[in-house]
Each structure stands twice: as structure tokens, then as C-alpha cells.
C-alpha positions in Angstrom: 35.2 105.1 -121.1 35.0 102.6 -123.9 38.1 100.9 -122.6 36.7 100.7 -119.0 33.4 99.2 -120.3 35.3 96.6 -122.3 37.4 95.7 -119.3 34.3 95.3 -117.1 32.6 93.2 -119.8 35.6 90.9 -119.9 35.7 90.6 -116.1 32.0 89.7 -116.1 32.5 87.2 -118.9 35.2 85.5 -116.8 32.6 84.9 -114.1 30.1 83.5 -116.7 28.0 86.7 -117.0 27.1 87.7 -120.5 26.1 91.4 -121.0 23.6 92.6 -123.6 25.1 93.2 -127.0 28.0 90.9 -126.4 28.4 88.2 -129.2 28.5 84.6 -128.0 29.3 81.5 -130.0 27.7 79.2 -127.5 24.9 80.8 -125.4 24.2 77.6 -123.5 27.0 78.1 -121.0 25.7 81.6 -120.0 22.5 82.7 -118.4 20.3 85.5 -119.6 22.3 88.6 -120.7 22.6 91.3 -118.1 22.3 95.0 -118.7 25.5 97.1 -118.4 24.9 100.8 -118.1 27.9 103.1 -117.9 27.3 105.8 -115.2 29.4 108.8 -114.1 29.3 109.6 -110.4 30.9 112.9 -111.2 28.6 114.3 -113.9 25.5 112.1 -113.5 25.8 111.0 -117.1 23.9 107.7 -117.7 21.6 107.9 -114.7 18.5 108.3 -116.9 19.6 105.3 -118.8 20.1 103.3 -115.6 16.6 104.2 -114.3 15.0 103.4 -117.6 16.9 100.0 -117.6 15.8 99.2 -114.1 12.2 100.0 -114.8 12.3 97.9 -118.0 13.9 95.0 -116.2 11.4 95.1 -113.4 8.6 94.9 -115.9 10.2 92.0 -117.8 10.7 90.1 -114.5 7.3 91.2 -113.2 8.7 92.4 -109.9 5.9 93.6 -107.6 5.9 94.5 -103.9 3.2 93.1 -101.7 1.0 96.1 -101.0 -1.2 94.2 -98.5 1.6 93.0 -96.2 2.7 94.8 -93.1 4.9 97.8 -93.9 8.7 97.7 -93.9 10.8 100.8 -94.6 13.8 102.9 -93.7 14.1 106.0 -91.5 15.7 108.7 -93.6 15.8 111.4 -90.9 14.2 112.1 -87.5 13.8 115.2 -85.4 11.9 116.7 -82.4 9.2 119.2 -83.3 7.9 121.4 -80.5 4.3 121.1 -81.6 4.2 117.5 -82.9 6.9 115.7 -80.9 9.0 113.0 -82.7 8.8 113.4 -86.5 10.4 110.7 -88.7 10.8 110.9 -92.4 10.7 107.4 -93.9 10.5 105.5 -97.2 8.1 102.5 -97.3 9.9 99.7 -99.1 7.4 96.9 -98.7 3.8 96.5 -97.7 1.2 99.1 -96.6 1.5 101.6 -93.8 -1.7 103.1 -92.4 -2.6 105.7 -89.8 -3.1 104.0 -86.5 -0.5 101.2 -87.1 2.1 100.4 -84.5 5.7 100.7 -85.7 9.1 99.8 -84.3 12.5 101.1 -85.4 15.5 99.8 -83.4 14.5 100.2 -79.8 12.0 102.9 -80.5 8.3 102.5 -81.1 4.9 104.1 -81.1 1.6 104.4 -82.9 1.3 106.4 -86.1 -0.9 109.3 -85.1 -0.2 111.4 -88.2 0.8 110.1 -91.6 1.6 112.5 -94.4 3.7 113.0 -97.5 6.8 115.1 -97.5 4.8 118.2 -98.3 2.6 117.7 -95.2 -0.5 116.5 -97.1 -2.3 113.9 -94.9 -2.4 110.3 -96.0 -4.6 107.4 -95.0 -2.1 104.8 -96.1 1.3 104.6 -97.9 2.3 102.2 -100.6 5.8 100.7 -101.4 8.5 103.2 -102.6 6.5 106.1 -101.1 8.2 108.7 -98.9 6.2 109.6 -95.8 6.3 111.6 -92.6 5.4 109.8 -89.4 4.3 111.4 -86.1 3.7 109.2 -83.1 7.0 107.5 -82.1 7.8 107.8 -78.4 11.5 108.3 -78.8 13.9 109.4 -81.5 14.9 106.7 -84.0 18.3 106.8 -85.9 18.6 107.8 -89.5 19.2 104.7 -91.7 17.5 102.3 -89.3 14.8 99.9 -90.6 11.2 100.6 -89.5 8.5 97.9 -89.4 4.8 97.8 -88.7 3.6 95.2 -86.1 0.1 93.9 -85.2 -0.3 95.5 -81.8 1.2 97.6 -79.1 2.0 94.5 -77.0 4.0 93.0 -79.8 5.8 96.3 -80.3 6.8 96.4 -76.6 8.0 92.8 -76.7 10.1 93.4 -79.7 11.7 96.5 -78.2 12.4 94.7 -74.9 14.2 91.9 -76.8 16.3 94.4 -78.8 17.2 96.3 -75.6 18.3 93.1 -74.0 20.3 92.1 -77.0 22.0 95.6 -77.1 22.9 95.4 -73.4 24.5 92.0 -73.8 26.6 93.3 -76.8 28.0 96.2 -74.9 25.3 98.8 -74.9 25.7 102.1 -76.7 28.2 102.8 -79.5 30.9 105.3 -79.0 31.8 107.6 -81.9 35.4 107.9 -82.9 37.1 110.1 -85.5 38.4 108.4 -88.6 41.5 110.3 -89.7 41.5 108.7 -93.1 38.0 109.7 -94.2 37.2 113.1 -92.7 34.3 114.9 -94.5 35.0 118.2 -96.3 33.5 121.2 -94.4 31.5 123.3 -96.7 31.4 126.4 -94.4 32.3 129.9 -95.4 35.3 131.3 -93.6 36.0 127.9 -91.9 39.8 128.5 -91.9 39.5 131.7 -89.9 36.9 130.1 -87.5 39.2 127.1 -86.9 42.2 129.4 -86.3 40.2 131.3 -83.8 39.1 128.1 -82.0 42.6 126.8 -81.9 43.9 130.1 -80.5 41.3 130.0 -77.7 42.2 126.5 -76.9 45.9 127.3 -76.7 45.2 130.3 -74.5 43.0 128.2 -72.2 45.6 125.4 -71.8 48.5 127.7 -71.7 50.2 126.2 -74.7 52.6 128.1 -77.0 53.9 127.4 -80.5 56.7 125.2 -79.0 54.2 122.8 -77.5 52.8 121.5 -80.8 53.5 117.9 -79.9 51.2 117.8 -76.9 47.7 116.4 -77.3 44.8 118.8 -76.8 41.5 117.2 -75.8 38.4 119.3 -76.4 35.2 117.9 -74.8 32.0 119.1 -76.6 28.3 118.7 -76.1 26.5 118.6 -79.5 22.8 119.3 -79.9 20.9 119.5 -83.2 17.4 119.7 -84.6 17.4 116.3 -86.3 19.3 113.1 -86.1 20.8 113.5 -89.6 22.0 117.0 -88.8 23.4 115.7 -85.5 25.6 113.2 -87.4 26.7 115.8 -89.9 27.7 118.3 -87.1 29.5 115.5 -85.2 31.5 114.6 -88.2 32.3 118.2 -89.0 33.6 118.7 -85.4 35.7 115.6 -85.6 37.2 116.8 -88.9 38.4 120.0 -87.2 40.8 117.9 -85.1 41.8 115.7 -88.0 42.6 118.7 -90.2 44.5 120.6 -87.6 48.3 120.8 -87.7 48.3 120.3 -83.9 47.4 117.1 -82.1 43.8 117.9 -81.2 41.2 115.3 -80.2 37.5 116.4 -80.4 35.7 114.4 -77.7 31.9 114.4 -78.1 30.8 113.7 -74.5 27.1 114.0 -75.2 25.0 113.8 -78.4 21.3 114.6 -78.6 18.4 116.0 -80.6 16.4 119.0 -79.4 17.1 122.3 -77.5 20.0 122.4 -75.0 19.0 121.7 -71.5 20.3 122.6 -68.0 21.9 119.2 -67.8 23.8 119.8 -71.1 25.1 123.1 -69.8 26.2 121.5 -66.5 27.9 118.7 -68.3 29.7 121.1 -70.5 31.0 123.1 -67.5 32.1 120.0 -65.6 33.9 118.5 -68.5 36.1 121.6 -68.9 
């Protein structure tokens, strides 16, 4: 670790960045010393020191978020609740979010009818860095998308229309494709046997034997989940089954959605084979 830290310090020094604790004969050619906190992504060692250093640095630099500006944040997850409708878990990064505000995330918008913390306790307003739960969006936003507060419903509609027009000119919706170099690890008990059973059913359906291992097998699937984050995880897990298989299998998600399966989903699944 010490050797790695020394190497990083030397690389920073080559770029004119002096770290704290590093001696310097002539400090005039360097700016203020920067913190260097070794952290292990495997064990988590050093994370407490990193957080303490960030807090200290923010106090020294007097970094403050504007708590009176219109809210800006990030959607962490979103789902469809039978009793509430669209529920979005977000983190406010800037400004103040209040119940009754109009918000826009991507091409999705609505009025904040219910504002609560992650435990369900109601809130009148949320401050920067506060995780909140929002009910009132008219359609399902995507996890990771920014969410902003706007002055009125008219402005929200105008912003959404502009974004929809921009999306249509850039090719519309995004198709998901498998990445054979970075398939996620499936943490499912008995996955090997389940995969073997699936493969055998596919081989029986397509009439393929062991000698036909070079032929590509396409498996169309319709994927539904209870939340947008879960949907992405299930999609990636399904794609990984094809990537990890010894045979040339392509998992083709023909439809992705959040909520309970519908008659349209069942019909699409039948027609796709």
C-alpha cells in the first residue's frame, strides 16, 4: 500500500499537485496541498477517514448548498404501487423540495402529492442531501435520471415536450444489448441447475441436439418487475445467462416494463415464440 501511495503522490507531483504531508522546497509553484486518503474498495478500509476528510474540507472551503433555490436531485429508484401509483425514491442534491411542487425527470413529470422520508414519515419540505420518497409523477422515471423542480405545471409540460421532441430527433428509445465483456455475476442459489433446465427446454423446443452447438439460439423474453432498478437487474441477469452459456444463445428482451403482467404482455410473449 505504501508503495502505491508513493507512486500516486509522484504522479500528482508531476502534474503540479502537492499532497498534504509532502515536503516542498519551493511552495510557490504549487497550489494548496490536496488530501490523499488511501481507501480499499475490497475491505472498506479508509472510508471513515475519507468521509472525515471531505467534511473537514467542506468546512474549510465553506461549501454550502442553496437551500432556498428550486430543488435538483437524482432518482435512485422508481416503482408502481397499487395504492399510491408512481413512487420515486430520490436524493435532493440542491435547493428545497416541498409538497405541491411540480417536478420533471427526463420526459416524466407531475405534482408532488406526497413527500416523505425513506421510512414513510411525512415531510413538508426536503433539504439538500436528504433522501426522500415522492408520490405524484404521472409516469415512471428511470433510476439515475436527474429530477428538477419547476415553477408551474405549464413549464413542466413545456420542458417535457421539448425533451420528447429532442429524443425523437435522436432516434427515439434506446435498445438494450448484452455486453459479453462485463456480464454481472448472478447471486442466485441453484443457478447452474436452473440454467441447465432452461437450456434443455430450449434445445427440445428448437429440436437441437448436442451436435448443433454452433447454431445461434434466440430466446425472446418479456420482462416485468416491481421497480425500475429491479427491472434493470433482472434484464442484466437474463442477458448474462446467454453470455455465460457454452452454446450460442442470444437473450432478446422484446419488452421491458414495471408493474403486473398484462394481457398485452402475454399476447406479445406468445406471438414472439
